[in-house]
DSSP file (Angstrom, degrees, kcal/mol; ACC not computed):
  #  RESIDUE AA STRUCTURE BP1 BP2  ACC     N-H-->O    O-->H-N    N-H-->O    O-->H-N    TCO  KAPPA ALPHA  PHI   PSI    X-CA   Y-CA   Z-CA
    1    1 A M              0   0    0      0, 0.0     2,-0.2     0, 0.0     0, 0.0   0.000 360.0 360.0 360.0 142.6    0.0    0.0    0.0
    2    2 A T        -     0   0    0      1,-0.1     2,-0.1     3,-0.0     3,-0.0  -0.502 360.0-100.9 -84.9 152.8    1.3    3.5   -0.8
    3    3 A E        -     0   0    0     -2,-0.2     2,-0.5     1,-0.1    -1,-0.1  -0.478  37.9-108.6 -75.3 147.6    1.6    6.2    1.8
    4    4 A E        -     0   0    0     -2,-0.1     2,-0.4     1,-0.0    -1,-0.1  -0.637  32.4-141.9 -78.8 124.4   -1.2    8.8    1.9
    5    5 A K        -     0   0    0     -2,-0.5     2,-0.9     1,-0.0     3,-0.1  -0.729   2.3-142.1 -92.7 134.3    0.1   12.2    0.7
    6    6 A N        +     0   0    0     -2,-0.4     3,-0.4     1,-0.1    -1,-0.0  -0.806  31.7 161.6 -92.0  93.4   -1.0   15.4    2.4
    7    7 A Y    >   +     0   0    0     -2,-0.9     3,-1.4     1,-0.2    -1,-0.1   0.502  54.8  88.3 -94.2  -1.1   -1.4   17.9   -0.4
    8    8 A D  T 3  S+     0   0    0      1,-0.3    -1,-0.2    -3,-0.1    -2,-0.0   0.785  83.7  57.3 -67.3 -26.1   -3.7   20.2    1.6
    9    9 A E  T 3  S+     0   0    0     -3,-0.4    -1,-0.3     2,-0.0     2,-0.2   0.465  87.0 106.9 -78.4  -7.4   -0.6   22.1    3.0
   10   10 A L    <   -     0   0    0     -3,-1.4     2,-0.1     1,-0.1    -3,-0.0  -0.480  67.3-130.4 -79.4 142.8    0.7   23.0   -0.5
   11   11 A S     >  -     0   0    0     -2,-0.2     4,-2.4     1,-0.1     5,-0.2  -0.375  33.7-102.6 -74.4 168.7    0.5   26.4   -2.0
   12   12 A F  H  > S+     0   0    0      1,-0.2     4,-2.5     2,-0.2     5,-0.2   0.925 123.5  50.1 -58.4 -46.1   -1.0   26.7   -5.5
   13   13 A E  H  > S+     0   0    0      2,-0.2     4,-2.1     1,-0.2    -1,-0.2   0.886 110.2  49.6 -60.4 -41.3    2.5   27.1   -7.0
   14   14 A Q  H  > S+     0   0    0      1,-0.2     4,-2.5     2,-0.2     5,-0.2   0.915 110.9  49.8 -66.1 -41.6    3.8   24.0   -5.2
   15   15 A A  H  X S+     0   0    0     -4,-2.4     4,-2.7     1,-0.2    -2,-0.2   0.931 109.9  50.3 -62.8 -44.3    0.8   22.0   -6.3
   16   16 A M  H  X S+     0   0    0     -4,-2.5     4,-3.0     1,-0.2    -1,-0.2   0.928 109.4  52.0 -58.4 -45.4    1.3   23.1  -10.0
   17   17 A E  H  X S+     0   0    0     -4,-2.1     4,-2.1     1,-0.2    -1,-0.2   0.936 111.7  45.0 -59.4 -48.1    5.0   22.2   -9.8
   18   18 A K  H  X S+     0   0    0     -4,-2.5     4,-2.1     1,-0.2    -1,-0.2   0.885 113.1  52.4 -67.6 -35.2    4.2   18.6   -8.5
   19   19 A L  H  X S+     0   0    0     -4,-2.7     4,-2.7    -5,-0.2    -2,-0.2   0.940 108.5  50.0 -63.2 -45.3    1.4   18.3  -11.1
   20   20 A E  H  X S+     0   0    0     -4,-3.0     4,-2.3     1,-0.2    -2,-0.2   0.907 108.9  52.0 -63.7 -37.1    3.8   19.3  -13.9
   21   21 A V  H  X S+     0   0    0     -4,-2.1     4,-2.3     1,-0.2    -1,-0.2   0.925 110.4  48.9 -62.0 -43.1    6.4   16.7  -12.7
   22   22 A I  H  X S+     0   0    0     -4,-2.1     4,-2.3     2,-0.2    -2,-0.2   0.898 110.5  50.1 -63.7 -42.7    3.7   14.0  -12.8
   23   23 A V  H  X S+     0   0    0     -4,-2.7     4,-2.3     2,-0.2    -1,-0.2   0.908 110.0  50.8 -58.6 -44.5    2.5   15.0  -16.3
   24   24 A N  H  X S+     0   0    0     -4,-2.3     4,-1.7     2,-0.2    -2,-0.2   0.915 110.6  49.0 -64.9 -43.5    6.1   14.9  -17.5
   25   25 A K  H  X S+     0   0    0     -4,-2.3     4,-0.7     1,-0.2     5,-0.4   0.916 113.7  45.9 -59.4 -44.7    6.6   11.4  -16.0
   26   26 A L  H >< S+     0   0    0     -4,-2.3     3,-0.6     1,-0.2    -1,-0.2   0.845 109.3  54.5 -69.3 -33.3    3.4   10.1  -17.6
   27   27 A E  H 3< S+     0   0    0     -4,-2.3    -1,-0.2     1,-0.2    -2,-0.2   0.839  96.9  66.5 -70.6 -31.1    4.2   11.7  -21.0
   28   28 A E  H 3< S-     0   0    0     -4,-1.7    -1,-0.2    -5,-0.2    -2,-0.2   0.848  92.7-152.7 -59.6 -31.1    7.6    9.8  -21.0
   29   29 A G    <<  +     0   0    0     -4,-0.7    -1,-0.1    -3,-0.6    -3,-0.1   0.537  64.4 107.6  71.6  10.1    5.5    6.6  -21.3
   30   30 A D        +     0   0    0     -5,-0.4    -1,-0.1     2,-0.1    -4,-0.1  -0.246  48.7 117.4-108.0  42.4    8.0    4.4  -19.6
   31   31 A V        -     0   0    0     -5,-0.2     5,-0.1    -6,-0.0    -5,-0.0  -0.929  67.9-115.5-115.1 131.4    6.0    4.0  -16.4
   32   32 A P     >  -     0   0    0      0, 0.0     4,-2.7     0, 0.0     3,-0.3  -0.289  32.9-109.5 -60.8 152.8    4.6    0.7  -15.2
   33   33 A L  H  > S+     0   0    0      1,-0.3     4,-2.1     2,-0.2     5,-0.2   0.847 116.7  49.2 -57.8 -41.9    0.9    0.4  -15.1
   34   34 A E  H  > S+     0   0    0      1,-0.2     4,-1.7     2,-0.2    -1,-0.3   0.896 113.4  46.5 -67.0 -39.5    0.6    0.5  -11.3
   35   35 A Q  H  > S+     0   0    0     -3,-0.3     4,-2.6     2,-0.2    -2,-0.2   0.862 111.0  53.9 -68.4 -36.0    2.9    3.5  -11.0
   36   36 A A  H  X S+     0   0    0     -4,-2.7     4,-2.9     1,-0.2    -2,-0.2   0.909 108.0  49.7 -64.1 -41.5    0.9    5.3  -13.9
   37   37 A I  H  X S+     0   0    0     -4,-2.1     4,-2.6     2,-0.2    -1,-0.2   0.890 111.8  48.2 -64.8 -40.7   -2.3    4.7  -12.0
   38   38 A E  H  X S+     0   0    0     -4,-1.7     4,-2.6     2,-0.2    -1,-0.2   0.916 111.8  49.0 -68.2 -41.9   -0.7    6.2   -8.8
   39   39 A Y  H  X S+     0   0    0     -4,-2.6     4,-2.9     2,-0.2    -2,-0.2   0.939 112.2  49.6 -61.8 -44.6    0.6    9.2  -10.7
   40   40 A Y  H  X S+     0   0    0     -4,-2.9     4,-2.4     2,-0.2    -2,-0.2   0.929 111.1  49.7 -56.5 -48.3   -2.9    9.7  -12.3
   41   41 A H  H  X S+     0   0    0     -4,-2.6     4,-2.1     1,-0.2    -2,-0.2   0.956 113.6  45.0 -56.8 -52.9   -4.5    9.5   -8.8
   42   42 A D  H  X S+     0   0    0     -4,-2.6     4,-2.4     1,-0.2    -1,-0.2   0.906 110.7  54.4 -61.0 -42.2   -2.1   12.0   -7.4
   43   43 A G  H  X S+     0   0    0     -4,-2.9     4,-2.6     1,-0.2    -1,-0.2   0.864 107.0  51.0 -57.2 -38.0   -2.5   14.3  -10.4
   44   44 A M  H  X S+     0   0    0     -4,-2.4     4,-2.0     2,-0.2    -1,-0.2   0.898 109.1  50.9 -69.1 -39.2   -6.2   14.3  -10.0
   45   45 A K  H  X S+     0   0    0     -4,-2.1     4,-2.3     2,-0.2    -2,-0.2   0.913 113.5  45.3 -55.7 -48.3   -5.8   15.2   -6.3
   46   46 A L  H  X S+     0   0    0     -4,-2.4     4,-2.7     1,-0.2    -2,-0.2   0.884 110.8  52.1 -67.0 -39.4   -3.5   18.1   -7.2
   47   47 A S  H  X S+     0   0    0     -4,-2.6     4,-2.1     2,-0.2    -1,-0.2   0.886 109.9  49.9 -66.5 -36.2   -5.7   19.3  -10.1
   48   48 A K  H  X S+     0   0    0     -4,-2.0     4,-2.9     2,-0.2    -2,-0.2   0.933 110.8  50.4 -67.6 -42.5   -8.7   19.4   -7.6
   49   49 A L  H  X S+     0   0    0     -4,-2.3     4,-2.5     1,-0.2     5,-0.2   0.946 110.5  49.7 -61.5 -45.9   -6.6   21.4   -5.1
   50   50 A C  H  X S+     0   0    0     -4,-2.7     4,-2.3     1,-0.2    -1,-0.2   0.899 110.9  47.6 -59.4 -39.5   -5.6   23.8   -7.7
   51   51 A N  H  X S+     0   0    0     -4,-2.1     4,-2.2     2,-0.2    -1,-0.2   0.907 110.8  53.2 -67.7 -38.8   -9.1   24.4   -8.9
   52   52 A E  H  X S+     0   0    0     -4,-2.9     4,-2.2     2,-0.2    -2,-0.2   0.922 111.1  45.7 -55.8 -45.5  -10.2   24.8   -5.3
   53   53 A K  H  X S+     0   0    0     -4,-2.5     4,-2.0     1,-0.2    -2,-0.2   0.875 112.3  50.0 -68.8 -35.0   -7.6   27.4   -4.6
   54   54 A L  H  X S+     0   0    0     -4,-2.3     4,-2.4    -5,-0.2    -1,-0.2   0.889 111.0  49.8 -70.5 -37.1   -8.3   29.3   -7.9
   55   55 A T  H  X S+     0   0    0     -4,-2.2     4,-2.1     2,-0.2    -2,-0.2   0.902 110.4  51.4 -68.2 -40.1  -12.1   29.3   -7.1
   56   56 A N  H  X S+     0   0    0     -4,-2.2     4,-1.9     2,-0.2    -2,-0.2   0.898 110.4  47.8 -64.3 -41.5  -11.3   30.6   -3.6
   57   57 A V  H  X S+     0   0    0     -4,-2.0     4,-2.6     2,-0.2    -2,-0.2   0.930 110.7  52.4 -60.7 -47.3   -9.1   33.5   -5.1
   58   58 A Q  H  X S+     0   0    0     -4,-2.4     4,-1.8     1,-0.2    -2,-0.2   0.909 109.1  49.5 -60.8 -43.5  -11.9   34.3   -7.5
   59   59 A E  H  X S+     0   0    0     -4,-2.1     4,-1.2     1,-0.2    -1,-0.2   0.892 110.5  50.0 -63.1 -41.0  -14.4   34.5   -4.7
   60   60 A K  H  < S+     0   0    0     -4,-1.9     4,-0.5     1,-0.2     3,-0.3   0.895 106.3  56.1 -65.0 -40.0  -12.1   36.8   -2.7
   61   61 A M  H >X S+     0   0    0     -4,-2.6     3,-1.1     1,-0.2     4,-0.6   0.887 104.1  54.2 -62.9 -35.9  -11.6   39.1   -5.8
   62   62 A V  H 3< S+     0   0    0     -4,-1.8     3,-0.5     1,-0.2    -1,-0.2   0.862 109.8  47.4 -59.3 -36.6  -15.4   39.5   -6.0
   63   63 A H  T 3< S+     0   0    0     -4,-1.2    -1,-0.2    -3,-0.3    -2,-0.2   0.379  90.1  81.6 -88.7   0.6  -15.5   40.7   -2.4
   64   64 A I  T <4 S+     0   0    0     -3,-1.1     8,-3.7    -4,-0.5     2,-0.4   0.843  87.8  62.1 -74.3 -32.9  -12.6   43.1   -2.7
   65   65 A L  B  < S-A   71   0A   0     -4,-0.6     6,-0.2    -3,-0.5     2,-0.0  -0.773  81.4-141.4 -94.0 136.1  -14.9   45.7   -4.1
   66   66 A N    >   -     0   0    0      4,-2.9     3,-1.8    -2,-0.4    -2,-0.1  -0.211  37.6 -86.3 -83.8-178.3  -17.8   47.0   -2.0
   67   67 A E  T 3  S+     0   0    0      1,-0.3    -1,-0.1     2,-0.1    -2,-0.0   0.795 128.8  55.1 -60.7 -29.0  -21.3   47.8   -3.3
   68   68 A Q  T 3  S-     0   0    0      2,-0.1    -1,-0.3     1,-0.0     3,-0.1   0.506 120.2-109.0 -83.3  -5.4  -20.3   51.3   -4.2
   69   69 A G  S <  S+     0   0    0     -3,-1.8     2,-0.3     1,-0.3    -2,-0.1   0.659  76.5 135.4  84.7  18.2  -17.5   49.9   -6.4
   70   70 A E        -     0   0    0      1,-0.1    -4,-2.9     0, 0.0    -1,-0.3  -0.660  64.2 -97.5 -94.9 152.5  -14.8   51.1   -3.9
   71   71 A L  B     -A   65   0A   0     -2,-0.3    -6,-0.2    -6,-0.2    -7,-0.1  -0.517  35.7-144.6 -71.4 135.4  -11.8   48.9   -2.8
   72   72 A E        -     0   0    0     -8,-3.7     2,-0.1    -2,-0.2    -1,-0.0  -0.756  29.4 -97.4 -92.4 141.8  -12.4   47.2    0.5
   73   73 A P        -     0   0    0      0, 0.0     2,-0.4     0, 0.0    -1,-0.1  -0.423  47.8-166.3 -57.8 135.4   -9.5   46.8    2.9
   74   74 A F        -     0   0    0     -2,-0.1     2,-0.6    -3,-0.0     3,-0.1  -0.994  17.0-162.2-136.1 129.7   -8.2   43.3    2.4
   75   75 A D    >   -     0   0    0     -2,-0.4     3,-1.4     1,-0.1     4,-0.3  -0.943   4.6-163.0-115.9 109.8   -5.8   41.3    4.5
   76   76 A V  G >  S+     0   0    0     -2,-0.6     3,-1.0     1,-0.2    -1,-0.1   0.837  89.9  59.0 -60.1 -33.8   -4.3   38.3    2.7
   77   77 A E  G >  S+     0   0    0      1,-0.2     3,-1.4     2,-0.1    -1,-0.2   0.676  84.1  81.1 -73.4 -16.4   -3.3   36.8    6.1
   78   78 A E  G <  S+     0   0    0     -3,-1.4    -1,-0.2     1,-0.3    -2,-0.1   0.718  92.0  46.6 -68.5 -16.6   -6.8   36.7    7.5
   79   79 A D  G <         0   0    0     -3,-1.0    -1,-0.3    -4,-0.3    -2,-0.1   0.307 360.0 360.0-106.2  10.2   -7.7   33.4    5.7
   80   80 A K    <         0   0    0     -3,-1.4    -1,-0.2    -4,-0.1    -2,-0.1   0.498 360.0 360.0 -81.8 360.0   -4.7   31.4    6.5
């Protein structure tokens, strides 16, 4: 059994880097089937994580402007 990887702690950039490594390995085509399946599984987790992070940022961007179209004070650290 493979160890469970905790991707929740990764930044968007770190997740994208790991995803790029996985894609490159799979594109090489010299990967045993079991390893390819594990790479695919990890890639899907990373892809989901990146999508969630992008959606979160998009929602924050919507809330930066108040109803009058003025910039709201925004603290990046508040959501960590």
